[in-house]
C-alpha positions in Angstrom: 0.0 0.0 0.0 1.3 3.5 -0.9 2.1 5.9 1.9 -0.7 8.3 2.9 -0.6 11.7 4.6 -1.9 12.0 8.1 -3.6 15.1 9.5 -0.3 16.9 10.1 0.8 16.4 6.5 3.4 13.7 7.4 3.4 10.6 5.2 2.6 7.4 7.1 2.3 3.8 6.1 -1.2 2.2 5.6 -2.4 -0.5 8.0 -1.1 -3.3 5.9 2.4 -1.8 5.8 2.4 -1.3 9.5 1.4 -4.9 10.0 4.2 -6.1 7.8 6.8 -4.0 9.8 5.4 -5.3 13.1 5.6 -8.9 11.8 9.1 -8.4 10.7 10.0 -7.1 14.2 8.5 -10.2 15.9 10.5 -12.4 13.5 13.7 -10.6 14.5 12.8 -11.1 18.2 12.1 -14.8 17.5 15.6 -15.1 16.1 17.1 -13.3 19.1 15.3 -15.7 21.5 16.6 -18.7 19.4 20.2 -17.3 19.9 19.6 -17.1 23.7 18.3 -20.7 23.7 21.3 -21.9 21.7 23.7 -20.1 24.2 22.0 -21.2 27.4 20.3 -24.5 26.5 16.9 -23.2 27.7 14.7 -20.2 27.9 15.6 -18.0 30.9 12.9 -16.3 32.9 10.8 -13.8 30.9 12.1 -10.9 33.0 15.7 -11.8 32.2 15.1 -12.2 28.5 13.0 -9.0 28.3 15.8 -7.0 29.9 18.5 -8.5 27.7 16.6 -7.8 24.5 15.2 -4.5 25.8 11.6 -5.4 24.9 8.3 -5.2 26.8 7.0 -8.4 28.4 3.9 -8.5 26.3 5.9 -8.3 23.1 8.3 -11.0 24.3 5.3 -13.2 25.0 4.1 -12.8 21.4 7.4 -14.0 20.1 7.5 -16.9 22.6 4.0 -17.8 21.3 5.3 -18.0 17.8 8.1 -20.4 18.9 5.5 -22.6 20.8 3.2 -22.6 17.8 6.1 -23.8 15.6 6.9 -26.6 18.1 10.3 -25.0 19.1 9.2 -24.6 22.7 7.0 -26.6 25.1 3.6 -25.2 25.9 3.5 -22.5 28.6 2.1 -23.5 32.0 0.4 -21.0 34.3 2.1 -20.6 37.7 -1.0 -21.7 39.6 -1.4 -24.8 37.6 2.3 -25.7 38.1 2.0 -25.1 41.8 -1.1 -27.3 42.0 0.7 -30.0 40.1 3.6 -29.9 42.5 1.3 -30.2 45.5 -0.5 -33.1 43.8 2.8 -34.9 43.1 3.8 -34.7 46.7 0.5 -36.2 47.8 0.7 -39.0 45.2 4.2 -40.0 46.2 2.8 -41.0 49.6 0.1 -43.2 48.1 1.9 -45.0 45.2 5.0 -47.1 44.6 7.5 -47.7 41.8 5.6 -50.5 40.1 2.5 -48.3 39.8 4.5 -45.6 38.4 6.0 -47.9 35.8 2.5 -49.3 34.9 1.4 -45.8 34.1 4.5 -44.9 32.2 4.0 -48.1 30.1 0.4 -46.9 29.3 1.3 -43.3 28.5 4.8 -43.0 27.1 4.6 -45.4 24.2 1.5 -43.5 23.0 3.5 -40.2 23.3 6.3 -41.7 21.2 3.7 -42.7 18.6 2.2 -39.2 18.5 5.7 -37.7 18.3 6.4 -39.7 15.2 3.3 -38.3 13.6 3.4 -34.7 14.9 6.8 -33.6 16.1 8.2 -30.6 14.2 11.7 -30.8 12.6 13.1 -28.7 15.5 11.5 -31.1 18.1 12.8 -34.2 16.2 16.3 -32.7 16.2 16.0 -32.1 19.9 14.9 -35.7 20.5 17.8 -37.1 18.4 20.3 -35.0 20.3 18.9 -36.0 23.7 19.1 -39.7 22.8 22.8 -39.8 23.6 24.1 -38.8 27.0 26.9 -36.2 26.7 30.2 -37.2 28.3 30.0 -34.5 31.0 26.2 -34.8 31.7 24.5 -36.3 34.7 23.0 -39.6 33.4 19.8 -39.3 35.4 19.2 -35.8 34.2 20.0 -36.8 30.6 17.4 -39.6 30.8 14.8 -37.1 31.9 15.7 -34.7 29.1 15.1 -37.4 26.5 11.7 -38.5 27.8 10.5 -34.9 28.2 11.6 -34.1 24.6 9.5 -37.1 23.3 6.5 -35.9 25.4 6.8 -32.4 24.0 7.0 -33.8 20.5 3.7 -35.5 20.9 2.1 -32.0 20.7 -0.8 -32.9 23.0 -1.2 -30.3 25.8 -3.3 -32.5 28.1 -1.0 -35.5 27.7 2.0 -33.3 28.3 0.4 -32.0 31.6 -0.2 -35.6 32.7 3.4 -36.5 31.8 4.8 -33.6 33.8 2.9 -34.8 36.9 4.0 -38.4 36.4 7.6 -37.2 35.8 7.6 -35.4 39.1 6.2 -38.4 41.0 8.6 -40.8 39.2 11.7 -38.8 40.1 10.9 -38.2 43.7 13.8 -39.7 45.7 11.5 -42.0 47.6 10.5 -43.8 44.4 13.9 -44.2 42.7 15.2 -47.7 42.5 17.5 -47.7 39.4 19.7 -44.6 39.9 22.7 -46.6 40.8 22.8 -48.3 37.4 22.9 -45.0 35.6 25.3 -43.4 38.0 27.8 -46.3 38.6 27.7 -48.5 35.5 28.7 -46.8 32.2 27.6 -50.0 30.3 24.0 -49.4 31.5 24.2 -45.8 30.2 25.4 -47.1 26.8 22.6 -49.6 26.6 20.1 -47.1 27.6 21.3 -44.6 25.0 21.1 -47.3 22.4 17.4 -47.8 23.3 16.8 -44.1 23.3 18.4 -43.8 19.8 16.2 -46.6 18.5 13.2 -44.7 19.6 14.5 -41.3 18.3 15.3 -42.7 14.9 11.9 -44.2 14.6 10.4 -40.8 15.4 12.7 -39.1 12.9 11.6 -41.7 10.3 7.9 -40.9 11.0 7.4 -44.6 11.9 4.7 -44.5 14.7 4.6 -48.3 15.2 8.3 -48.6 15.6 8.5 -45.6 18.0 5.7 -46.9 20.1 7.2 -50.4 20.2 10.7 -49.1 21.0 9.4 -47.0 23.9 7.4 -49.9 25.3 10.4 -52.3 25.1 12.6 -49.7 26.7 10.2 -49.1 29.7 9.5 -52.9 30.0 13.2 -53.5 30.6 13.2 -50.9 33.3 10.1 -52.4 34.8 11.7 -55.8 35.0 14.7 -54.3 36.8 12.5 -52.6 39.4 10.6 -55.8 40.0 13.9 -57.6 40.5 15.0 -55.1 43.1 11.7 -55.1 44.9 11.6 -59.0 45.1 12.6 -60.7 48.3 16.4 -60.7 48.4 16.6 -58.0 45.7 19.2 -55.3 45.9 17.9 -51.7 46.4 
């Protein structure tokens, strides 16, 4: 649209032109946020990002919304909901056990892997592939969490993701951990686990939902058997 004169005689852009400029500004902000994520490995608090980029919080949230819509960030969670989930997980820990946790993981996570194979964006698939291998200097337990969370995010189902977050908190409570020593003390177990993760990740990248679902189920079934062995009479905790 050609420039038009306002009441003062100055030439201004039409509405369409203004919208184009505004969209370009959001894209520049999106690129800046990507650079921060690449540098820090995650998105810092909104206040920190807004100060670093010298933008208002509402403008920053628009750019973050673009990244979430494109599958480059996990869905936002309201503070009250997150707080409620934490309170719920604390209560559940006192009323469940590791075998119940594994039963639910076996019901939920293979389906999330299937959905990720069908829905994950290229950025999410790249994140899943990278998370499938534990970096040499990383904590193995944390690396395992990162992989499973990246698969859940790739499923692109907000409700399932919320359920997984709650399950993740319960499963990783210290009172319910029975396999940490393998990941911490036995490098061979980490290598085997990474091989299982890579099999799942490659199936997701190949857009093969059956293989992704099957790979996740087999991976978790192996972990379930390990927990059952440790809980059996004479088992080592």
